[in-house]
N, C-alpha and C positions, 0 to 999 in steps of 0.2 A: 423483396427484402426492404425496399424503401417504405412500403406500407407498414411493415413491422417497426421500422425506426420511427415512423410518424406516430403509430399507436403507443409505442413505449415512451416516446417523448411526452405525449399528453398524459399518459399514466403517471409519469414522473412528476409533472407539474401539479396534477390533481392530488397526488399523495403528499407533495410538499406543502400545498395550500391547506389540506385537510388535517395534517398532523404537524403543525409548525412547532409544537412544543418538543417533538422528538429531536429536531435539528437544533433548536435553541438550548435544550438540555445538554446535548452533546458538546456544543460550543462552550457553554458556561462551565461545564464540568472540566473540560480540558484546559480552559483558560485559568480556572482556579487552581488546578493541580500544578501547572507550570509556574504560576505566580507564587504559590506557596513554596515550591521547590527552591526557586532562586532567592526569594526573600528570606526564607529560613536558613539557607546555606550561607548567605552573606551575613545574616545576624549572628550565626553561631561561629563562623570561622573568619569573618572579616571580608572586606571588599577584594582582597588580593587572593581569594581562595583559588580561582581558576586561572588567573594570570593570562599568559598568552594562549592558553588552550580554550579560552571562553568561546571564541567564534567557532572553533572546531566542534565544541560540545553543542552549541546552539544549532549548527547545521545538521549534526547527527540527530538531534531531537526532532528537527523539522522534517527531515527525510524519513525518519521512523514513523512519525504521525501520518505523513502522506502515504507511504508504502503500505503500512499495516491497515490503514483505512480502506485502501483499494483491495488488497488481497483477502481481507476478511469479509468484504461486501458480498462476494459471490457465494461463499459457503453459508453466510447468514441468510441470504435471499433464498437459496435452495432449501434450507431448513424450514423457513417460513412457508414456502410453497408446499413442501411435503406435509407440514402440519395442517395446512388448509386443504390438502387433497387435490392440488392443481397441477402436479408435475406431469401426470399423464396427458392432460390437455395441452400443456406446453410442448410436450414431446411429439404431439400429433400435428403441430403447426408446420407450415411449408418449410421454413428455414431449419426446423428441428430445435431440440432443446439447446444444443451448443450455440446455434445462431442467436437464439433469444438471450442466452446468458451473456454472449459477447456484446450484444447491443445494450443490454442493461448495464454491463460493466463500463462501457464507454460513456453512457449517460450518467453513471454514478460519479464520473469525474467532475461534473458540474456541482453535485452535492458536496463532494469532498473539497472542491475549491472553496465553496461557501464555509466549510468547516475549518479548513487549514488557514485561510487568510487571517481571521481574528486570532487564531492560535499563534501565528507568526508574529503578529503585532504585539500580543501579550508577552511572548518570550523576549522580543527585542526591548520592550519597555521595562520589564522587570529585571532583565539580565544586564542591560546597559551595553549589549554587544552592537557592533556596527557591521552590517553586511553589504557587500556590493552585489548587484544583480545585473551582470552583463548579459547581452543577448545570447552569447554562447552557452549560457546555463540552460537554455531550453533543450539543448541536445542531451545532456545527461539526465535532465528531468524526464524527457521522453523515454530514454532507455530504462529509467527507474520505473516508469509507469508500465512499460511492456513487460519487464521482468516480474513486477508485482502481479500483473494480469496472469502470467504463467503460473506463479505460485498460487494465486487465487483459484485457478482452474484445478490445480491438484487438490486443494482443500475442498473445492466443489465436488470433485469426484468422490472424495471420502464422505462428503455429506450425502451424496446419492446413495452410497452403500449403507452407511451407518446412521444417517438421518440427523443424529445429534452430535455435534462436534464443538459445542460451546466450551467445554473444559480444555480441549486441544487448542482452541484459539487463545484462551487465557495463557496457556503455557508458551505458545509461540510468540505471544506479545512480548514477554520478557526475554525470550531467546533472541529475537530480532533486535531488541533494544541493546543487549550486550554485544551482538554482532556489529551493529552500526556504530557503537562507541569505540571499537577497535580501529586504530589508524594503521591500516595495512600499507598505506603509501609511505609510512616512515620506517617500515621494516626493510631489512637487507634481503637480497636475493639468496635463497629461493623462497623464503617465507612470504615475501610480498606476492610472488607469483602464485603460490599455493593459496594464499588468502583470497586472491582475485577469482579463484575458481568457485568460491562460495556465492550464493545468490545475492545479486544487487550490490556487492561490495565495490566493484569498479565505478559504478555510477555514484555511489556515496562518496568515494575518494575524490572523484572529479569535482563534485559539488563542494566538498570541503576546500579544495584548492581554489575554486572560482569564487565562492561566496565568502568563505572565511578568511582566506589569505590574499585574495585579489590576484592570484597567479593563474596564468593560462596553462592548463594541463597539456601534456604532450598528446599528439594525435594517436600515439600507440595506446595510451590509456583510454581515450575516447572510443577508438575502434574496439578495444577489449570490452568496454562497457556495452557497446552495441552487440558484440558477439555473445557476451554473457546473457544479455536480455533475450536475444533471439533463441538461444539454446534452451533457456528455462521456459520461454513461451512455447516452443515446440514440445518440450517434455510435458508441459501442462495440458496442451491440446491432446496429445496422445494418451495421457493418463485419464483425462476426462472421458474420451471416447471409449476407452477400455472399461472404465467403471460403468458407463452407460450401457454397453453391451452386456456386462455382467448382470446388472439389475433387470435388464429385459429378459435374459435367459432365466433368471430366478423368479421372474414375475413379481418383483418387489419394488418396482418403480413408484407406484402410487400407494404402497403400503407403509404406514408409519409404525 
């Protein structure tokens, strides 16, 4: 397994050095979109448009960019490998296709970090928001990454079966944006509890309290964020394995 991590790490570095415009284009595109969004909104409606909700909106947008970049990475990677005809070779490796996918997903956190950092700076500069980054924020960020990995494995399973899921990713992008903008922590019981059953919502709520309002969330919310992430990670692993068994029975793993 360590040899696979070593090989995939050098593969990641070589791809990053040979296709720098891919990363640069993603960064510039996201920065321009968010800059135009906040600049245009302030120009049309005035500086008091968002009011006290500005920091909560900024945290929601940042977490959405981070989570969707991670969960879409797996499906996009599998679609590319299917198009290149390499899925069967990856499935015959010692850790198996799931092991390779998990290693690549973890390594993609480096690329996503390079993508999200300038986006965060652009959002803060254009919106005028001020966010605190306490060390405790690493905990909900970790649960956000784990939950996103589980959802990415579900999308990866769909990519194994149907090969092309680009349009589905486009629809999910707006669905998760709407989900992350809803402040379930401000709802009364039982609506807040029902909202926390949705994927990643407890992690986003905890990050809104920590980064946007400078408040320490209760341990019940942090524990709930961890349980939510582990549940969706387990569902993602189970769904991916089931999809892999299905395409093997059908003989369509390497068929595009």
